[in-house]
C-alpha positions as CSV (number, residue, x, y, z in Angstrom):
1,M,23.1,23.5,93.5
2,D,21.1,25.0,90.6
3,F,17.4,25.6,90.7
4,Q,16.4,22.6,88.5
5,R,18.3,20.2,90.7
6,Q,16.7,21.7,93.8
7,L,13.3,21.1,92.3
8,Q,14.2,17.5,91.4
9,A,15.3,16.9,94.9
10,C,12.1,18.4,96.4
11,E,10.3,15.8,98.5
12,I,7.2,18.0,99.3
13,P,3.9,17.2,97.6
14,V,2.9,20.0,95.3
15,L,-0.2,20.7,93.3
16,I,0.3,23.0,90.4
17,L,-2.9,24.7,89.1
18,A,-3.0,26.3,85.7
19,G,-5.7,27.7,83.4
20,D,-5.5,26.4,79.8
21,E,-5.8,30.0,78.6
22,D,-3.0,31.3,80.8
23,E,-0.5,31.2,77.9
24,P,2.5,32.7,79.7
25,C,2.3,30.1,82.5
26,L,1.5,26.9,80.6
27,D,5.1,26.0,79.7
28,A,6.4,26.9,83.2
29,S,3.7,24.8,84.8
30,L,4.6,21.8,82.7
31,W,8.3,22.3,83.3
32,L,7.7,22.5,87.1
33,K,5.5,19.4,87.0
34,R,8.3,17.5,85.1
35,Q,11.0,18.5,87.6
36,M,9.3,17.7,90.9
37,P,8.7,14.0,91.5
38,L,5.8,14.7,94.0
39,S,4.0,17.3,91.9
40,G,0.8,17.1,90.1
41,L,-0.7,19.4,87.5
42,A,-4.4,20.3,87.5
43,M,-5.5,22.1,84.3
44,A,-8.7,24.2,84.4
45,S,-10.3,24.5,81.0
46,R,-11.3,27.9,79.6
47,S,-9.6,29.7,82.5
48,G,-6.8,32.2,82.8
49,H,-4.4,33.2,85.6
50,L,-7.0,33.9,88.3
51,L,-8.5,30.4,88.8
52,N,-9.7,31.1,92.3
53,L,-11.8,34.0,90.9
54,E,-12.8,32.5,87.5
55,D,-13.9,29.2,88.9
56,P,-14.0,29.3,92.7
57,A,-15.8,25.9,93.0
58,G,-13.4,24.1,90.7
59,F,-10.4,25.7,92.4
60,N,-11.7,24.7,95.9
61,Q,-12.4,21.2,94.7
62,A,-8.9,20.8,93.3
63,I,-7.4,21.9,96.6
64,Q,-9.7,19.7,98.5
65,D,-9.0,16.6,96.4
66,F,-5.2,17.3,96.8
67,H,-5.6,17.5,100.6
68,I,-7.7,14.3,100.7
69,S,-5.1,12.4,98.6
70,L,-2.4,13.6,101.0
71,A,-4.4,12.5,104.0
72,D,-5.3,9.1,102.3
73,K,-1.6,8.7,101.4
74,T,-2.6,8.2,97.8
75,W,-0.4,11.0,96.5
76,K,2.6,9.2,95.2
77,P,5.8,10.1,93.3
78,R,5.4,9.7,89.6
79,A,7.2,6.9,87.8
80,A,10.9,7.1,87.4
81,T,10.6,6.8,83.6
82,P,11.2,10.3,82.2
83,F,8.3,11.5,80.1
84,T,9.3,13.1,76.8
85,S,6.2,12.4,74.6
86,M,3.1,10.4,74.3
87,F,5.1,7.8,72.6
88,A,7.7,7.3,75.3
89,P,7.8,3.9,76.9
90,S,6.1,3.6,80.3
91,D,6.9,1.6,83.5
92,E,3.6,-0.2,83.1
93,G,3.8,-3.6,81.6
């Protein structure tokens, strides 16, 4: 099984954290988010690769919110409709 299919089959909730100024990791973060059905992407503004050092309070809050959503069972898989652009049809009616 190739790596992409393994990610698509992943049933583990994942929070991907990225800084909007971490250019080398932006595309990879978006790609990972699109592959894993239980993933979410939190983007920190005006931050680079070391989010925990650049914005410790924001980093900790993102992790705390993720854990709370897991405990509350509000972390859900994303819609089955593949997202290709802001103009793609959605599952919402």
